[in-house]
C-alpha angles and dihedrals in degrees: 000000000000092000094054115112093236098034111147094025117119122201126193106217111209091160135135138200112347120316096063099035090051091056094049090046090057090051091047090052087056092054106267116140106243115198118188119197109210129188115226089199099051130057118218105209116233093005103090090011139295095293135008093230109017116191116243092244091059094057092064089057097045128093113248098244095046106035107006123119133189108283088000089269122128097217124185098297109023091165088074095060108031109135092229088059107036092052091060107031108068116123092025138112128224131204128168128236137145106238092188091077129067094243089052091053089049090057089050091048090055090048093050090050088060097042140080104210137028112198127189139162102180125139111287110275097025095103092044091055088057092047094249106140132148090255091052091049092049090054087060095042122006096207097042118143112223116194119190123186110185121172098247103007129265095280136042135059095305099039096117098040116121113229147172122195092275091056091050089054094052096048094045096047099244090123088062092054105045101055132090120279092231095051139057126257093247089071092064120112113239116256131186103201091130088071093058093045090052091048094051092046091046093052090050090049090052092054092046089052091051089051089051093047093049089056101038105022090234129121122205148201114248124189122190116188104212093212093053091047094047090057085090087077090074104020090137090063092047092050093045090056094041094051103029106019087235117146109214121216137196117307102172111217095338123125114271088220093056099250112149146250099025120147152103117272134193120252136188105304133194090209146352138282089262090063092037089240099116115119128215139174130207118220126184122186112193105175139032088249091055089051091056089048090053090049089056092047089054091052096259097279117201095244091059092057091070110128091224088072099051096093128042094244091061093044091051091050094049098035095132092058092047093047090053090051094048091047089053088060099040093050088071095047135084107241098237093043091052092046093050091048091052094045091051087056093051097258122133107243138145138163116260101234128212104226098257091054091061090077090066097043108125094214095053090046092050090051093051091238096155123066127194116227135175120212124184097243103020096049124210119333141148117253134192107268134228117306094234144022122220123205098222101027109039115207114229141162104255094168131030122230106308121251120229109278092355094144101039093122095046095048098043096042108028103028104030097030095227118174123233089256093053092048092052090049091053091046092051089049092057097251098114118060143123092218135054115254115268089247091064110090 
């Protein structure tokens, strides 16, 4: 661990759902020690899953990423193998404590005093109700770095609105931009990319704050409004309106810069969208020369010889006609075969993969993207790997997704310095456990 970029840095993870846990995961991948306090008496929705003890019947009605479980069986401790959790909680430590009680806050105070960063992305007001403020944290450690990532900031008309990534999108207007121009926004599938953008920005902010502290000795309070940060998803529309007063609308899969053709096209499929066996390919032509190359790849069909399509302006104007012609060709092609033919001709193209097909993708395999990990309750599975590789400090998984309360002994004894008597008192008080209380459903 000594050669990790963030070795020796300790982060208190008070995060929920996705945006916060993704940030602390990135820091954990870089070698920081991430310690997550978890309450055995309170369930955090969508953090360790949808429910602590989901009934079997509910699993059949749940989407895989939100409510799925291995084998679609709840098992004794489903909170240890929910997909929403295991994908974000490698390289972290968990200990249990009830922060609603004074003795729980005392344990947190001791932890903060021995840490560098406190990170949270709860709904605005949640931390304050517990008594966790920047001033309180500074009393425990003067140079603490406190990073807060609320949905819409801590002030303004939306400050107390609860939100996931999909809600951010709706409020900000991204939902109106990313649909098809012949359909209505309500037909859009929900996405949560704002969470990941907030996580990446938050991890960067944490490292910038560490750099600042190392040079000045001062910690700081950092707030990242997720909505403001996620505006990067449609910066071209913001700039177009700011500079030209032009309100952009939906363009489907077309290029925001107007280069054509650019789209997603159907390929030979073993099944339908209902069975998740439909196949598609994305193709993006960026120059007139690439267009001529694509025409040759398609076998120089008569429709593609139309003079209206020679220059990009004509192709952009008649994109529907061109898209229909390309789709006529791709429908008879295997997705990977068509993509490789396009790539060989210098055209950007790639199959659009349903998630389970990613495991067999040659490029991801060649890059070592997937890592096999074994966790006590979840078993052995492949997980998406680190987002980067560094030449001098390789990024690895040194710990599988953490089980609930897995590091109680380490945190209470080694980090907090609790005596045997104190530990037994906290255990008797319901703070220390490796299972959620029976009252938590």
